[in-house]
N, C-alpha and C positions, 0 to 999 in steps of 0.2 A: 504494499500500499504506500501511499505518498508520505514523504517526511513532513513532519509537523512544523508549521510556521508558529512563532510564539506571539506575534502580534494579532490582537483581535480586530476584525474589520470594524469600521465605524457603524453603528446602528443605523440603518437606512431610513431615517425619518423622511429623507427626500422622496422616497417611494410614495408615502402618503401625500406629501405635499404636491408632487407632480400629478398624482391622480385628481386631487381637488382642484388644482389650477386648470387642468385639462377639462374637467367637468364644468367648471364655472365659465370658462371661455367658450365652450361649445353651446352652453345653455344660453349665454349672452347673445350669441348669433341667432339662436332660435327665437328668443324673446323679441329681437329686432324685426322679425319678419311679420309680426302681427301689429295691428294698430291698437297698441295698449299702452297704459300709463307706465312709466318707468318707476319702479318701487325703490325708493331711497330710504333705508332704515338705519338707525343708529344701532351700534352693536348690542346695547343692553335693552333695546326695545322698550322705551319709555311709554307712558300711557298715550301720549300724543300720536306715536307711531302705531300703536295698536289699532287705532281707527283706520289708518291707511291699509294696514295689514288685513283687517276684517273685510274691507271693501274688495281687496285683491282676491281673497279667498272666495267671496260671494261670486265675483266675476268668473272665477274658474269653475265654480260649480254650476253657474247658469249656462255655461257653454255657448255664449253668445258669439256671432260673427263667424261661425263654421270652425272646421278642424284646425286651420292654420292659427287662427286667433286663440283657440282654446290651448293649443300646444305652446303658443308664445306666453300666454299668461301663466301657465303652470311652470314654464322654464324660468320666467322672471321671479315667480314665487320661490322656487327652489334655489335660484341664484341668491336671493335676498337672504334665505335661511343660512347658506354657507358662510354668509358675512357676519352672523350674529355670534356673540360669545355665549358662554354657558347660561348666564342670566337671561340673555335674549332668547335663547332656544327654549328654555323652560317656559318662558312667557308665551312663546310661539305655541308650544304644546298646549298650555293651559287655555289659551284662547280657542284653539281648535277643539278641545274636550268641552269647554263650556258652551261655545255658540253653535257648534256643528255636530253635536251628538243626536240621540234619538229625540224626536219631538214627542214629549210625554202626552201633551193634549191630544195629538193625532192618535197616539197608541191607545189612550183610554177610550176615545170615541169609536175607534175601530173594533176595540175589545167589546164595548157595549153592543155595537152592531152585530157582532157574531153571536153574542149570547142571546140576542133577541131573534136572530134568524140564521141558525146554524146550517140551513140548507142552501144559503147563497153561495154558489161556487167561486164568486169573485172576491168575497171577504178574505179567504186565507192568502190569496195572492196580494191583496192590499195589506194584509198584516205583515207579510214577508218584506214588502217594500218599506213599510214604516219602521220595521225593526232594523233596517239597514241604515246606519247613521251616514249622514253626508260626507264625513271624513273618509269614509272608505272610498268614495268616488274620487276624492282628492288623491289618495294613495295610488289609485289605479291610473290617474292622470300622470303622476310622476313616474309610474312604472313604464308608461308608454314612451317616455323621453330616452334619448341615447344615454346609456349608463344609469338609467333611472332605477333599475333594480338594485345596483350597488349603492345608490344614494339612500334607498330605503332601508337596506341593511345597516348602513352607517347611522341613519336617523334612529333606528330602533336601538342601536348601541348607545346613542345619546339618551335615549328615553330610560334605558336600564341604568345607566350611570347616574343620571339626575334623580332618578326614582329612589335612590339609596337614601337621600337626605330629605326628599320632599314627596308629598302625596298628590293625588288627584290625577294621575296618568294611568291608572290601572286598566280602565276599559279601552283607552286608546292603544295601549301597549298590547293588550290581548287580541284586539282586532288585527293590529299590524302583524303580530306573530302568527295568527292564523292565516293570514294572506301569504306570509312568506312560507309557511308550511306547505300550502298548495303550490306555490310558484317553485319551491325547491323539492318537489316530490322526486323520489329516487329515479323515476322513469325519465325525467327531464335531464339528469346529470350524466356527464361523461367521465369515465375512469381512464386516467392517463398515467403512464409511467414517465416520471421526470428523470431526465439524463443530464449529463454534464454539457450536452450540446444545445440545452435550451437558452433562449435569449437571457442576457444578463439581468434584465429587469425581473424576470421570473425567478432566477436563482437568488437574487437579492431578498425576494419575499420569503423564500424557503429559510434563509438565514434569520431574517426578522422574525418569522412566525414560529420557528421552532421553540417549543415550550417545555420539553421534558429534559434533554440534554443539549446544553447551549452549543451552537456551532462556533468554534473559536477562530476559525480563519477560512480563507478560500481553499486552502489546501485540505483542511478538515472537511469542508463540504465536498470537495472532489473525491476524498477517500469514501464518503458516505454514498457516493454515486458511482463507485468503482464496479467492476463486473461481478463481484461477489456480494454486492449490495444493491437493493432496489429502494426506490422511493415512489410511491403511488399517491395520486390525489384525485379527488373529485372536483370537476369544473362544471359551472353553469354555462350553457351556450351564450348567455348574455353578459357573463363575466369571464370571458375566455383567458384573461391574463391574471385571474385571481383564484388561487387554490382555496377551496372552501375548508378542506380538511385533508391532511396527508399523513401517511404512515410510512416509517422507515423499517426496512427488513434486512437482516443479515442471513446469507445462506452459508450454513456451517454443517458440521458433523456433530451430533449429540446436542444436548441442552447447554446453552451458554449460561454461565452462572455469575460473571463479572463483567459489568459494562465497560469498565476501563480497558479491559483486555479486548473486548469486542470492538471498541472504537480506536484502538491503538494504531496510529497512522504509520508506525515503523514496522508493523507486522506484515508479512508477504500476503499478496492477494491468493485466495484459494480459487480452485476451479469450480465454478458454480454447478457445472454438470455432474460432479461428484458428490454434491452436497445432499444430505439426507433430511436436513432440518431447516425450517425457516423460522427465524427468531424475530418476532415484531418487538422492537425495542423503543419505539417512540411513536406516539399518536398525537398530533397537534390540531386542535380547532383554530382556525385563523380569523374567523369572523365572529366578534362578540355579539353582533347583532342577530346572529343566527342561534343564540342560546335558546334550547327548548325545541330545536328542529333536529330531528334524529337523522344523523349521518354516519356516525362511527360504526354502528352494528352492520350496516350494509356495506361500508367500505371494507371491512376485514373479510366478509364472505366473498365479495367480488375479487379482492386481492388473492385470496386462497385459490379461488377457481382459475385466475390467470396464472398463478405460479405453478399449479398442477399441470396446466397446459404447456407452459414454457420449460419447466424443469420437472420431467416425469419421475426423477428418482426421489423427489421429496416425499417423505412418509410422515414426518412429525411437524406439527404447526404449534408454536408455543410463543408466549411473550417472555421478555425480561423486564418486569415492571417495578416501578417504585412503590413505596408504601407511604404516600404523602402525609397521612394523618397519625402515623405511628408514634412519633415523638410527642405530640400533643397529648396522645392517649397515655403515654407513660408518665407524664407530668400529672395527669388526673388520677392515675393509679396512687401516687403518693398523697396528692391533695385530699382525695376522697376516702383514702384508707381502705383499699381493697385487702382487708386483713386476712381473709380466707385464701388469698393467692400468694401472699409473700410472707416469709419469716423475717426475723430481725436482720439476719445477715444479708438477705436479698434486698430488703429496703435500704440498707447501707450501700450496698453495691449500686442500686439504682440512683441514689442520691449523688454518688460519685460520678456516675455516667452523665447525668443531666447537669451537674455543675461544671462551671468553666467553659473552656473551649470544647466545641462538639467533638473533637478528635483527640484531646489530651489523653484520655484514658487508654488509647491504643499504645502508649508509650509505657504503661505499667503492665508488666506481664501478669501479675497476681489479679488485677482488676479485670483484665482482658479474659483471663481464664474463667473467672466466675461469671463474666457477662455473657458469654455465648449460650450456655444453656438456659439462663434466665431470659435473654432477649428473644431466643428462638421460640421458647414456650409462650411468652407474652405476645409475640407476634401472631402465632397461631390463634391464640385466644381472641386477639383483636379482630383477626379476619373472620374467624367462625362465630363468635359469640356476641361481639359489639354490633348492635343493630342501629339502623335509622329506620324506624317503622318496621317492616318485615324484611327490609333488604340490608346488606352489609353497610356498616357505617363508612368504611373507607370508600371513597369515590372511584378509585381505580379498580377495586375488587368488584364494586357493584356494576361497573361497566362490563368488565369481562364476564362475570357470572351471568348477567342479563343476556349476553350474547352467546351463552351455551358453553362457556369454558369451565374447567375445574381447577382448583388449586393443586398444583402438581408438586412444587418444591419450594422450600424457603432457603434462600442463599445468604450465608454468613459473609458480611463485608462485601457484598456485590457491588456497592457503589461507594468508593472512597472519596469521591469529589466533595467539596465544601457543601454543596446543596444536598448531596446524598447523605452525608453525616447529619446535617441539620434536620432534615425532615424524617429520617428513619434510622439514624445511627448506623448507616451503611447497609441495612437489610434490604434485599430485593426478592421478588416472587416470580416463579414460572407459572403462568396460567397456561394449561394445556387445552388446545382445541382438537379434540378427537372427533374426526368428521362423522363417524357413525353415532356419536353420543350428543351431538350439538343440540338437536331438537329436544331430546329427552332431558338434558341438563337445563335447558332453557325453562322448560315447563316445570321442572321441579323447583327451580329457583323463584320464578315469577309467580307460579301458582301456589306453592306451598312454603316458600321462604327457605327451601333446603339448600345449604351451602355444601356442594360436593368437593371432596379433596381426596388425595391419594392416601394410602395406608401410611406411608412414611410421615406425611405431614400429621395425621392423627396421632402417631406415636410420639411425636414431640410434645403433644399436649397431655398424653397419658402418663408419661414417664414421671412427672412430678406431682400428680394428683394424689 
C-alpha cells in the first residue's frame, strides 16, 4: 500500500462554499427571467423584512404569471434564504410554519360537512386537500429548481440544528422529512463504487464526510481506494456529485481485529481475488438533512451483492466496528453503583482506567492485565443487556443488528487511536452478516428484541457471573 504522508489535508470547507455559490448564482439567473420583485432581506430578518418575505411566499403559492414566473419567484425566495444568518433562517421557518400551515377553519368546516353527509364522495378529496399545508407546495417548487433537492436537504439540516434550542418547527420538519423519504426512496438511488480516478471534487467530499476513521492525507485516501479496498456510495440522480452515504470495505483473509493494521499505509497490497472475507470498517452518512431517511441497511445489502458478483471467492462478510457509547457507559457503572457487577478491586481498576489520559493505563502492565477481562465482560454486557427501548443502547450495534447481523467477536485494543481510546478504551466489535441468517436475525431483533451473538461472546459474559 501507499506510504503515509504525515500532513493532514485542509478540511475542504471550500467544497460547501462552492456549492452554495453555484446554487445562489444559478438561482439568481432564474429569478431574473420572471417579472418579479427583487427580494432584499437583511441577514437577521427583522420584522419589517418579514412582511416582504410573506408577500413573496404568497406570490410563490399563487403561481401567477405562468411557469417561468413561478420558478423565478421560487428561485428568488431560495436565493434570499441562502443570504440569511441563523436568526434569519429561524424566523423564515417560523413565518412559514405560522402563516402557511393547515387552515384550521377550513378543516373544521370540512370535517363538519363530512359528519353531516358521509356519502358525499367529494368531501374526502376536499379533506385531503385541506390537510395538505401550503408549505408543502413551496417545498415542491424549490425541488423543481436546479439543485433544488440539495437545497431542501440542507434546509432540513438547518431546521434540525436550530430546533435543538428552539421550538415551533416540528410540523414543518416532519412534512419536509416525509417528502425527502419519498424523494430518496431506494429505487431512485444509484450505487457506485468510488475509485481513485474520480474527480478531485468528489474525492474531497469523501475526505470531508468520513465520520468513523479520519482520512489523514491524500495518500491515506489513495490507500483506502487501492485494489484490495472498496468504497461504495449511494447517489441521487439530482445530486450526482454528492454521496449520500458511503461504506469502506477491506478485502482480506479471515476476520480483521485491529483497524490500525487494516489501515496501515505501509502494508503491502493483497490480491483481492484471493480474499475470502469482506470487512466493512466505516459507514458514513454525509447529509445531516437526511436524518431519519433509511439508507444504510439498503447500502450494505447492495454492496454485498456487488462484492459477491465481483469477487466470487468471498465467503464471509463482517464489520470491524467501534463501540461509541462504551466509555460513557463505564462512567455510569461507577456513578450509579452497579454493585452486583463489580467487586472492590474491579471498581478500583475501572477508576484507574477512566482517570487521566485515555491511554495512560496501557503503560502499566498490572492495570492492563486486570483491565482486559473486566472490559471485555462489561462490553458484552453493554451490547447485550443495555437497551434503549427494546433495541440495543449502542447506536452502531442497533444499526447492524437491525440489518440482520450478529455480534461475532469482541476485539481487545482493536483501535488504539486517540478517538478509539476515548470512546471505547480501544475495544472494537466484529458484526457478522451470515447471508443465510440475515432475515431471521432481523426478525428476531426487530420483532422480539433478541440480540444474537456467537458462543465465544456469550462465554465472556458467563465467566465472571
